[in-house]
N, C-alpha and C positions, 0 to 999 in steps of 0.2 A: 398599442402596437398593432400594425396592420396584419389582418388575418393571413395574408399571403406568406408571412414569415414562418408560419407553422405547417405549410403544405408539405415540406420535405422532411418533417420530423418523423423518425421511426417510432416514436413513443405514442401509442394510441390515446393516452390521457391528454397529453399536450396537444395532439392534433384535434381531439374532440372539444376540449375546453378552450382552446385557442389562447392559452396563456402559459408562461414559463412556470416551472415547478415551484419556484420560490413564492409564487402568488396563489398556489392551491389553498383552498379553504375547506372546512367541513362541508359546507353547502355544495361545493364543487364535487367532492367525493360522492356525496349522496346523489347528486344529479347524474353522475356517470353510472353509478350502480343501478339507479332506477331505470335508466334508458338504454342499458346495454346488457340486460339479462344476467346481472351478477347475482349468484346464489350464496356465496360465502365470502367472508373476509378472514384474513390471517394477520395476526399481530406477530411481528418478528423482532428479535433483539439479540444482542451478542452477549454470550456468557463469558466467564473467566477463561475458558479454553480458546476463545477467539472465534468460535464457530457460531453460525446463525441458528437460533432456536425459533420455535413456532408455537403459537396458540391459535387453534381453529375455532371459528364461529359460523354456525348456520344462521343466515339472516331470517328472523321470524316475522318481522313486521317493520314498518317505518319507525315506530316508537323504539323497538329493540335496536335497530341500526343506529338511531340517533343517540340512544343511551350508551351503547358500546363506544361510539366515536367521541362522545362528550365526557365520559367518566373514566375511560380506560378500564383496566382490569387489575386484579391482584395476583402476585406470583410469590413463590418461595425463593427469596434471594439467597439463602444459605446453600441451596442446591445449584446455584449459578455462580456464586463467588465465594472463594475460600476465606475472605476477610469479614464475612458476615456470620454471626453466631445464630444457631437455630432458635434460641430463645427470643430473638428480636429481629426476625429475618423477613417479615412480610414487606413487600415492595409493591408500588404501583407501576404498571407499564402504561405509558401515555403515548398515543400515536402522534407522529409528526407528519402532518398531511402532505407536505411537500415531497415525501418519500414514497407516496403511494404508487403502485405499479400493477399492471395486469400480469398475473402469474403465467409464465410461458409454458408451464408443464401440466397444469390441471386440465382434466377432461371437461369439467364444468367450469364456467367462468368464475374466477376468483380474483379479488383485489387483495394484495399484500401491502402492509404498511409497517415501516420501521418505527420502533418505539424508544423512548427514553425512560430511565428509571427515576422514580421519585420515592421518598420515604414518607413516613406517617405524618410528618409536619406539613406535607404538601410542597416541600422544597426538593430540588434535584438532589439525587444521591451524590454526596461530595466525592466519593471514591470511584464512582462509575466511570470507566475509561472514556466513554463518549463525552461525559460532562467535563472531565479533566481536560480533554482536548479543547472544548469550547472555552473553558476558563483560560487556558494557555494562550489561545489566539486573542481573546479579549484583552488579556494583560499586555500582549505585544502591541496591539493597536493603541491601547490607552497610554502606554509608556512611551511609544516611539512615533505614533502616527502612521506606521507602515502596516500593511496587511501582508500575509504570506499566502500565495496560491501554490498548490502542489498537485502532483499526479504521480502515478506509479507505473512501473513496468512489472507485470506478473509473469514470471517464468515457471514452467511446469513440465513434467514428463508425462507422456502417455505410455502406459505399460500394457502390452498386448501380446497375444500368441505370436510366435515367430513366423515371419513371412519371408521367403527366399527370393521373391520377385523384385527386380529393380532396386538393388541395394545401393545405399549411399555409403561412401567411404567413412570409416569410423571417425567421429568428431569433426565431420565436414558437412553438417546439416544446415549451416547458416543460409537462410533465405532460399532453401531448396524448395522445389515445387513438386506436386504430384506428377507421375507416380513414384518418384524417388523418395517422397515422404508419403506416409499412408493415412495421416489423420488431419489433412488440410480441411476436409469437409466438416469434421468435428469442430475444428477451430472456427470455421465460418458460421456454423450453426450457433455456437456459443457467442460469437461477436454480435450476431443479429439479435439474439435474446437479450444480451447485455444492453445494447442500444435501445431496445424496446422497453426496458425497465428503467431507462433514464441515464444509463451510463454513457459518458462522453468518450467513445472509443476513438483513438487516433489512428492506429493501424495494428496489424498483427502479422506474424511470420513464423516460420520454423527457425529454431535456434541451433547453435553449434552442436549440442549434445545429441548423439545418436550412437547406439551400440546394441549388441545382442549378447545374451549370456548362454546361448544354446537352446534355451527353452522359450525365452521371451525377447521381444524387441522393446527398446526404450527410445522414445522419440521426444526431443525437447522442443517446446514451442514458447512463444511469448505474445502477450497482448499488452499494448501500451495505450494509455489514456491521455486525454487533453488536460492541461492544467485548469483547475477551478478552485473555488473556495474550499477550505479544509473540511467542512462538514460533508459536502457533496463528494469530495474526492475520497474520503474514507468510506462513506456509505457504499459507493460504487465498487470499491475493492472487495468489501465484504460480500456484496451481492454477486459480483463476478466470480468469486471463488466457489460460491454455492452453485451457480449456474454451471460452471465447468465440471464440477463433480457430478451434478445431475445428468448432464449431457453424456459424460463419460460412462456413467452407470447404464444409461439407456443404449449406448453403443456396445456394452459388454467389455469395456476396458477400464483400467484403473488410472485415475488422475492423481498425481502427487506433486505437492508444492515443497516437498522436503528439500532442504539445502544441499544434501548430498545423497546420491543414489548408490554409488559404488566408488571404489578407490580408482583414482587416475582418470576419471571422466568429469566432464563439465558439471559443476554444481548449479543449482538454481537460486538466483537472487530475487529480490524485490526492490529494485533501485527506485529511489524517490527523487523526482525532479522538483525544483522549487524556483519561484521567482518572487522577489519582493515587489509590492505594488503600492503606489501612492496616487490617490485620487483616480483610481481606475486605470492607471498607466503602469506598465512594467518598467522598473527602474534598474534592471540588471545591467544595462549598458548606458554609457554616457559618451557621446561623440564616437561611437563605434568601439569603445573599449569597456572592459569590465569596470563598473562604477565603484566608488569607495563604499557606497551603501552595500553592494553585493559582497565586497571583500570583508566588510565588518560582519555581515551575517555569516559568511563562511568561517571567519575566525572564531565567532562565538560557538558555532556548531562543533568545530574542531576541538575547542577547549573542553567540551563535555563529551566528546565522541566515544571514549571508552565506556562511559556510563550509559550512553544511548544503546549500546549492545544489550543492555538488560531488557530493553523493549523490542529491539529489532532482531536479536539473535538469541532465542529463548530456550533452545534445547542443545544437548551435547553435540549433536552432529552439525550444528551451526558452525562450530569451530574446526570441523574437518573441511569446510569450504574455505574459511579464511586462512589460507596458506599461500605462500609465495608461488609465482609462476603460473597461476590459473585464472588471471583476470579478476581476482577478488583481492580487495585491499587488506593489508596487514599493518601499514604505517599510517600515522595521523598526518596527512598532508593533502594538498590539492594541486591541480594542474590543468592545463589546457589540453583537451582531447586525449587525456592520459588515463587509460583504463587500469593502470596499476595504482592510481591515487584514490584516496578515500572519497574525495569530492572532485568530480570531473566537470570542467566547463566544456560542453560539447561544441562541435562546429556550429556556428550560427549563420545568420544571413546579413552580415555587415559589409559585404563586398562593395555595395553601391552600384553594382552592375545588374542589368536586367537579363538574367540567364535564359529566361523563357523566350524573350524576344530574339536572343541570339540563336536559340535552338529552333525557333519558329519564325522565319523571315516575314510571314504575313502579319505578325503581331506588331502593334505600335509600341515603341520603347516607353517604359513606364518608370517614373521616379518613386514609385510606392515603396515605403519602408516596411521591412519585415523584422525589425529589431524586437518587436513585441513577442516573437517566437523564442527568444533566448532564455534559457534556463541554466541551472547548474544542478548536478546530480550527486546524491548521497548513495554510495555504492555498497555499503556493508550489509544492510538488512536482507532478510530472506523470508520465505513463506511462513516461518514460525512466528513472525512478528505479531505482537499485539498492536494492530495498526493504529488504533486510537491513541494509545500511550506513546507510540513512536512519533506520530505527527505532533502530539502535544510536546514531546521532548524537542522536536525540531523547532517548534514555535518558541520554546524556552531558550534554545540555543540562539535563535535569531534575535530575540530581545536582549539576551546576554551580550551578544556581539555588538549590537548597536549602542549599548550602554557602556561598554568597556572603553577605557581611555586609551588603551594600547592595541585596539583592534586591528588597525592597519599594520602595526609593527608585527603582530602575530601572523597576519595574513602574508606579509612579506617573508617572514622566517619559515613558514610552512609550505611555501610554494616550491614545487619541484618541476624540472623540465626533463622530459625523456622517461624511459621505463625504469622505475626505481629498482626493479628486480635484476637489472643488468649487473654483471659482476663489477664490484668496486664502485658502484654509483656513490657519489660523494655524500648523498643525503641519508644513506642507509643507517649510519651510526649516530645520526643527529636527531632523528625524529622519535616521538613517542610511538608506542606500539598499541595496537588494539588487543583486547583480552584474547587468551587462547582457550578459555573455558567459561562455563556459566558461573563458576565460583569467582573467577577474577572479574567478570562483568558485574556480579553482585557487589564485590568490594569497591569497584569503581563507582557504582551508583551510590553507595553509602558515603563514599568520600566526597561526592559532589551533591549530596542531598540538599544542602542549603540553597543551591542555585535553583533546583526544581521546586523547592517549597516557597520560594519568594512569591509574593502576591497571593499566597494561599492557593496556588495552582495544584500542586501535588500535595497530598496529605502525608504526614509522617507515617501513619499506619499503612498507607498504600506503598510507600517506598520500602518500608521494612518487610511488608508482605511479599513484594516482588523479589527482594533480596533473599528472603527465606526460601521461597519456592525454587530459585535458581541454585542456592547452596545445597538443597536437598538432593540434587543429582550426584553430588560427591564426585565431580569430574575434574578436579584440579589438575591431575596429571594423566587423565584418561587418554588424550591424544597420543602422548608419548608411550603409554603402557601398551596400547594395542596397535601401534604403528606397524604396518606390514602384515598384520594378522587379519587375513581376509574374512575368516569365519566370524571372529568377534566383531569386526566392523559391520558385517552384514546383519548380525543380530541387532546391533544398534540402529542400523538403517531401517530394518523392519519394525522396530519398536516405535519409531517416529515417522513412519511413512505418511501418515495422515495428520501431520501437525497443522495447527492453525485453522 
């Protein structure tokens, strides 16, 4: 690849090595460390709580650096995952060189690398969420010949001391700019750092949610990514959440990805966009219309959608967001440009008209196609999600749909037109419902366990472990019990403010 392709990269490793991340080798990492004054390396990996952990190394010599990168290190798995017993919990953490990045916060130069878990046999840990996701995507490709590319929208609140200057009307913060929103620079700083660590940022903006409780201001923001392969997509979400929290901490504010912050205000989701790929091409559209392939993928995901809440909505307050009339789904359905649907097909670029040439008369009219931009969006997940297991579940759903004999029939039956929450909408009484508690999500997962365990993707022990954790909240009727009780709701919000 021509060196000029890397000139505009915000990633210092990509710019220096002049190669894409998927081509990084151990020798490349050592080369960068030797020639850029790097003094430490950090191994990073995700525990059972969904948060990024760290193991620090001071580089002692070339031999020491080579040993660490070649052999990995040993950690206590039982302190990271509840499905491992203390008696046999030793795990290896093995660096994945393509994930290496320059730590944007360290005062001394440091390289961080994401790791995978391996057990004593030298094989990947079967129930490690990151490996489950890899297996799920491999099973999809092997069975159908299709790949799935994904990306996420991360919504979050910035919680700060009250500021009375330049107020924005309550719940009217969508795409507002400074000074009417206060934390645009925080968002820009985080975006830049995410891009420098390899994240493919699409754009970012302020979101609808904004309010004050008299003591604090709450300002909602969103960062959206570009679609990419499932491994890179999930890694960048994990790193982005870590960066946002770190930046917020340094600004002296709190960042929360919690699905619900208070009663009656916009909740925060983590919508996942998808596009099925064949031979490097997006096959979501055919002749300007949604393809049968895309419809089958949608049907398969909808068929297991209640079970997917076990991975995408993992805390009791998740189900305080999934209520009618708040642009969060409650019914198992899909639609075009429809924010009340569980899966939304957003506005695409299938007009066939050159809008740029129309807006800019000096430009030559182009016949360039932008159909590759088309995706469809799974809208129920939130910031509590186990992102690796969630994406694994979406891969399972895609395979399930492509293999179903009645996939197109299901897609036709679950399509809705218009806002499903409108009074007397004809589909309201015909569609399946999403769970309204962790307990019901666990039940749905156990009911569909066989689909997730096909091709040995999810293990039985993992499925039962996730269900057990969800049921331990004892929240079957919690939403109903504390409905309208502000104090009890806020206790719950505070308990899960730093989820995921």
